[in-house]
N, C-alpha and C positions, 0 to 999 in steps of 0.2 A: 262215421264219415258222412252219413247222409245230411247231417246238420250243416255241412260245408257247401252243399250244392247252391244255395242262394248267393254265396260269395262270387260265383261265376258271373253274376249280373252286378252285384253291389261293388266289387272291387274296381272294375273298369269305369263304372259310372262315378264313383267317388274320386278316382284318379282324374277323370275329365273335369269334374267340378273343381278340384284343386288347381288344375292348370288354368281354368277360366278365371278363378279367383286371384291367382298370382301371376297371370300372364303379363301384366304391366310391370312386374318387378323382376321376373326371372330372365336371365340371359337365354338366348336361343338354345345353346347346348344343354343347359340345365333342364329346360322344358322337354327337349327330346330324350334326354336320359331318363327323366321321370316317366315319360310315356312308355319308353322301352322297358323299364323295370316293371311298371304296372301290367303292361300287356304280357310280358314274359312270365310274371308271377301267376297271372290268370291262366296262361297256357299250361304252366307246370301243375297248377291245381286241377285243371281239367284232365290232364293225363293221369295224375295220381288217382282221381276219382274213377276214371275209366278202368284203371287196373284193378280197382276194388269194387267193380259194379256188378259182381255176381254174388248173391242174387240181386235183382234190380232194387234200387233204393227209392223210397218215397218220403217226401218231407213237406210239412205244412209250414209255410214261411211265417215266422214270428210266433210259432207255437199255437196258432189258431186251429186246434184239433177239432175234428167233427164231434158233435154231440148228438147221439141217437141217429147217426148216419148223415147229419146235416152240418154244413160248415160254411162260413163266409170267408174262410181263409184262402190263401193262394197255394195251389198244389204244384209242386215240381216233381218230376220223375227222373230218376237217374239210372236208366237202363243202358245197355251197350250202344244202341243207335243214337240215343239222345246225347250221351256224354261223348260219343265219337264225333258227332257233328259239332258239339261245343269245342272239343279239342281241335278239330280241323279249322273252325273259324278262328280260334285263338292263335294257332300256329301260323295261319296265313296272315293274320293281322300283324303278328310279330315280324314275319318276313317282309310285309309291305312297309312297315316302319323302318326296318333295317335298310331296305332298298332306298327309301327316301331320306336316309340319314344325311342331313345338312346339304342336300343337293337342290332342294326347292329354292325358288326365288325367296329372298329375305322377306318375311312377313311384315306388313305395315307396323308402325310403332303402336304399341298398345294391344297388339293381337298376337304376340309371341305365344306359341303353343296352341293356337286355335286349330290348326290342321290336326295336330296330334290329339287334341281333346275330342274332335269330331270322330277320329278313327277309334278312340277308346269307347265312345258312346256306341259306335257301330258294332264294335266287338261285343260289348255288353248286351246289346239288343239281340244280336245273332245267338249268343249263348242262351239268353233267356227264352227265345223262341224254341230253341232246340230242346230245352228241358221242361217247357211249360206243360202242365198236365190238365189245364182247362182251356177251353176254346177262347174265352174272352181275353184272358191275359196273353195267350198266344197271339191274338189279334193286336192287342196293345203293343206288344214287343215287336211284332213284325212291322207295324206302322212306325214305331220309333226308329227301327232300322231303315225304313224307307225314307222317312223325313231327313234323317242324317245323310242318306245316300243322295237325296236331291241336292242338299247343300254341298256335299263333296263333289258331285258331278258339275255343279256350277261354281266351283271354288274360285276359278279364274273369272271373276264376275265382270272384269273389264272387257271381256271378249263376248260379242253378241251371240256367237254360235254356242258358246258354253251355256249362256242363259237360256237359249232356245232349247238345247238338248235337255237341260235340267227341267225346264217347264213341261216339255213333252213327257219326260219321265214322271214328273209329279202328277200331271193330269191323268194319264192312263193308269198309273198305279193307285191313285186316289180313288178312281172309279172302281177298280178291282177291290179296294179296301171297303168301299161302300157295299159292294155285293157280298163280300165276306161277312160284314157286320149284319146285314139283313138276313143272311142265312143263319147266323148265330141266334138272332132274335127269334126266327121261326122255330129253331130247335128248342130254345128256352120256353117259348110259348107252349110247345107240345109236351115237354118233359119237366119244366121247372128246374132244370139242372144246367150247369156250365162245365163241370168236370167231364172230360171226354168219355171216360169209361162209364160214368153214371148216365150220360146222355144216351150212349149205346144201349145200356140196360133199360132205360126209360122208353126208347123207341121200340125195343123188343116187347116190353110189357104192354105198350099201347097198341101194338099191331093187331089188327083184326084178322078174321079168317081170310080176307082178300089180300093180305100183305100190305106193303107200303102204299100210301095214298099220295095225292097231289102235293100236299104240304111237305112231305118228306122229299119228294122229287125236287120241289122248288128249293128247299134248303140245300140239298145236295148240289144242285146246279150252281147256286149262288156261292156256296163255300168253295167248291172246286174252281169256279171262275176266278175268285180272288187269288187262290193259290197258283193257278195256271198262268195268271198274269205275271206273278213274281217269277215263275219258272220260265217265262218267255216262250211258251208253247204257241204254235201257230193256231189261230190268227191273233193271239194276244201279244205277239213278240215285237211289234214295230218299234217300241220304245228302246229296245236293247241296243241295236246298232247306232242309233242317234246318240244315246247316252255314252256308249263306249268311245265314240269318235271324239268327244270333247272332254271326257272325264280325265283327271290326272292319272298317270300310269299306276300308282299304287292303288287307286280306287278301282281301276279296271281289274287289277289282280284279285280284288275281293268280290267284285260284281260277278265275274265269270268263274272265279275259283270256288266261291262258297255261297253267295246270295242266291243265285239261280238254282243251285243244288238244294238249298233249303226249301225252295218252292216244291221241288220234286219230293223231298223228304216229308214235307207237310201233307202232300197228297197221300203218300203211303201211310203216314201216322193217322190222319183223320179218317181215311176209309177203314183201315183195319180196326180202329178203336170205336168209331162212331157208327159207321154205315154198313159194316160187314155182317151184322146179325140178321135174323129173320124180319125185323122191323125196318131194316135199311134197304139199300139198293142191291138187287140180285147180282151175284158175281158175274154172270154172263153179260149184264148191261155195263158194268164197270169195265170189263175186259173189252167189250166193243168200243166204248168211248175212248179209253186210254190208248188202245192199240191203233185205232183209226187216227186220232189226233197225233199220236207219237210218230206214226209212219209219215203222216203229212208234214209234221214238223221236221223230221229228219230229211225228207226229200227237199222241202223248200229251203231249209238252212244250207244244205249241201250245194244246191244249184246257185243260190245267191252268194255263198262263200266263193265259189269258183270264179264268178264274174266281177269280183271286187278288185280294185287297185289300191284303195285306201287300206293299209295293212291292219289298222285297228278295227275297222269295220269287217274286214275279212275274218279276223280272229273272232269277232263278235258273232258273225253268222255261223262259224264253226261251233260255237257254244250252243247256238240254237239247234243245229243238227244233232249234236250229241245229247242235248236235252231230250230230243225226240226219241233217241235210243234208250235213254233212261226210262221214259214213260212206257215204251213198248215192253221193256223188261218187267216193270212194275205191274203193267196191265194184265199180264198172263196169270197173275195171282198164284204163283208157285214158290215154294221155299228156294228152289234153285234160281229162279228169276230174281228174287229179292237179294240173294247172296251175290249174284253176279253184278247186279246194279251197284250194290254197296262197294264192292272192290273197284268196279269201273269208275265210280264217282270219286273214290279216293285218289286213284291214279290220275284221272282227268283234272282234278283240282290242282295238283302240283304241276302238271304239264301246261295247263292253260295259263296259270299265274306266271310260269317261267317264260312263255312265249310273249305275254304282254310286257314283261320286264325287258325282253330283248327289243320289242318294238319301241319301248321308251328310250332305250339306248340310241336307236336310230333317230328318234325325234330330237333328243338333246344333243346329238353330234352333228346332225345335218339340217335340223329345222324342217323336216319333212317325213311323212310316212306314206309317200306315194311310190308305189312299186315302179311305175314308169320313170318318174323323175330321178329315182335313186339307182337306176340301172348301172351297175358296176361301180358305184361310188363308195360302197361299203367294204371294198376289198381289204382295207387296213384293219377292220374289226374282226380279226380271226377268231377270237374267243366267242364273240357274239354269234358269228356265223356257225361255229360248231354247235353251240347251244340251240340255235334256231333249227338247224338240221336234225339234231337229236330229238328236239321237241316234236318236229314233224313226224319222225319215225314212230315216236311213242303214240302220237295221235292216230297214226294208221293202225296201231295195234301190233307192233312188232314185238314178239317175245324177246326177253322176259319181263317187259315193263308191266306195271300193275294194270294199265289200261288194257293190255293184251289179255291178261288173266281174267279180268272182269268181263271183257268182251267175249272171250271164249266160253266162260261159264254161262253167260246170258244167251249167247247164240245156241248153245246146246239145249238150253231151257226152252227157247221160243221155237226152234226147229223150223223146218219147211221153208216157204217163201220168205218169211221174215228174216232169215239168215242173210238173204240177198240184200235186204235193206241195211243191215249192219255192215256188211262188207263194202257196199257201194258208198254209204254215207261216210264211213271212216276213210275210205280210199280217196274220195273226191276232196274232202276237207284237208286231209294230209297232203294230197297232191298239190292243192293250192298253196300250202305253206312251203312245200319243197320247191315249187315254181318261184316263189318269192326268194327263197334261198339262192337258187341258181342265178336269177336275174340280178338281184340286189347285191349279194355278197361275192358272186363269182363273175358277174358280167357276161353270162352265157347268152347266146342267141342275139338276134337283132333287137333293137329297142322297140317295144310294142307300140302300136299306134293308139292314139287316144280314142276312146269310144264314148258314144252318147250314153246318158243316164248314169254314168259312173261318177262318184265323188272322188276327187283327185287326191286330196291329202297333201298337196304341195303348199309351200309357204306357211307352214304351221309355226306358231310361236313355241320355242323350246320351254321346258318347265324349269330350266336352270337360269341363273342370271344372264347367261349368254351361251352361245354355242360352245360345246366342250371341245377342247383340243384332244383330250384323252378321256376315255371312259374310266371313271373311278373303279377300283377293284371291287368295292362292295356291290356295284351295279352289275357285275358279272358273277360274283360269288353267290349272290342270292338266287338267281335262276339256276345256277349249277347245283346248289343244295336242293332246290325244289325238284329238279329232274332226278337227282339221286334218290330223293324220297319216293318219287313215283316209281323208280326202278325197284326200290326196297319192297314196295307193296307186292311186287311179283316174285321176288326171290327170297325174302326172309322165310325160313322154314316155320311152318305152323301158323303164319299170320293169316293166311286165307281161311284156315279152319277156325281160327279164333274169331275172325269177323263173322263168318257164317254162323257160328254158334251163338254169338251175341244177337245177331239179327233174328235168328229163328226163335230164340227164347222170348224176344220181344213181340214178334209178329206172326210166328207160324206154329205156336203151340209146342215149342220145343222139338220140332222136327229135326232129325239127324240127317244132315246132307254132307256128302263128301265133296270138298272143293279142292281140285288139284288140276295140274296141267294134263291135257290129253293130246294125243296125236292129231285128232280132228281139230282141236282148238289151235294148236300150233300151226297146222297147215293153213287154216283160214287166216290167221294172223299174218303169216308170211305172204299169202295170196293178196290180202288187202294192201300190204306194204309194197309188193311188186307192182300192183295195179296203180298205186299212188305214184311210184317212181315213173311208171310208163306214162301216166297222164302228165306229170310234170315235164318229162322229156319231150313229149309231143307239143306241149304248150310253148316250150322254149324254142324248139327247132322249127316248128311249123305253127306259128301263132295264128295264122288265118284259118287253119283247120279247126281250131277250137274257139274262134270268135263267137260272140253271143248270137245265137240264131234268132230269127224273128219271133219264134214262139216264146222266147224268154223275156222279150221286151215288156209285155204287159205285167209280168211278175215283178220285174225290176221297177216299173213305174209305181207299183203299190207302195213302195217305201218313199212316199211323197214328201214327208217332212211336215205335213199339215195335220195338226192334232185332231181336227174334226174327222178326218179320214180314219185315224187310228181308233177314235171312239166308236165310229160306225162298225169297224171290224170287231171291236170288243163285244158290241151288242150282238153282232151276227155269230160270233164264237159262242156266246152264252146260249143262243138259240140252238145252234148245232149240237152243243153238249147236251141240252135238254132233249133234243130229238133222238140222239143216240141212246140216251138212258130211258126214253119213254116206253119202248115196246114191252119191256119186262114188267113195268108198272101196270100197263094196260092188260097184260096177260094175267097178272095176279088179281 
């Protein structure tokens, strides 16, 4: 079976090439069916390989096997987390293609299938990054993913704001890519290796009695900067809301559903394989860096989410907040934390993709994603209203959703004050989504007053040829299936234990951890949900009580839209990351 792993990349890329080559000849329906079959076949292959991933599989692409321990071949790794992320990326791409089935504006003549082809390249690149066993090819595939994401974000090139959002996305992420590449170059200079496991062994072998030196610290900071930009951790996050505000809905489903999560996965994979040994970065320093940035990311994302009226930006900031929670869970460096984050990530992917799909329904029905302008106008969209409310409850961590199980396991692992961060961030972000549900779909409370600094989301162009009179069944079926999948993560017997075993075999030396519902976790999930409902109720009935305070204005001004500001924050973030990791290196 290990010989089939490279097909996770090759099949979607070949399918995209076929669509590009025949785009001028195929009718639209044929192009979309082709894309759906290719994406679905890749998803089926990923799931099949995942079910057969014990023990972990290793493959040298093209048969370029090592000779005397050295090879110029491309290494791919098929363990549980790698194939799990590839399966997640493939299934979400399939869901996004199903959601967009024939509803987009008719593509220009000669470009039939271009959107589908870009989505397939996106899928292939995500799968490739997930299974990459060497840093350089992981970089190449992640940047292929990013380049396609830029194009997809600015797909509606006739709109100036779409081009601006894609440009911001491209500039900030390209700088992150340069940082990642420079970090890889430093590691290659020290070890002469590119395979992650061999780099780790090389660093350990080269480590002196004083432990890691400045070169190792510099490579660590540069590599993690590149990955944290992709993960949209504060202060590298500014590109994400701008991109989500203008990207087509199916693209938002992938950006928040899996691309950001791949950044967090990359942090886990690279540290555990490259920097976790005696020649790398001490565990205490990694914990300090990730927990600090994670808590800051969760708090900033939650506050900014609460004060948004542009629904897609609101959902984007909730992604930032939950990314912070992922980083905190990974940063404590325990098997329980890793297992909880894996389950949390799986549930969050389905929930967030479903919520963006519901936001797309509003956009195509009313030409707006402005919470204020849509006040009470979406009452006829009952199915979308139910899905939006259920998504909010899942985001809050209401049992038995997979988000609740993952959050509960992670909360128990982090313990202490950090539990408050999990409850508060999930409650605030879910409360904002529940507030939108109450105002937009139910028309509850007075119409809120417009506020300074907020992007409105009014007068948006629909992604359909015109405003829809009726939401097609496929556009409500897809988010319903995604939410059902998020629920299944929490209720399927044995799934949590299976995920934990796969994660621990890959990253925790085969540690045996019991993953199950606990009374403590259920109570915290119910508490965060009740808090979310209370916040939403307060916002709806007493809007002035929760108006943005003066202290929040500077935080909201930071999302300026000026790419130069975002670049400055990226540089500051890299400096802060280095400062957080420096004490251990100095001590050694």
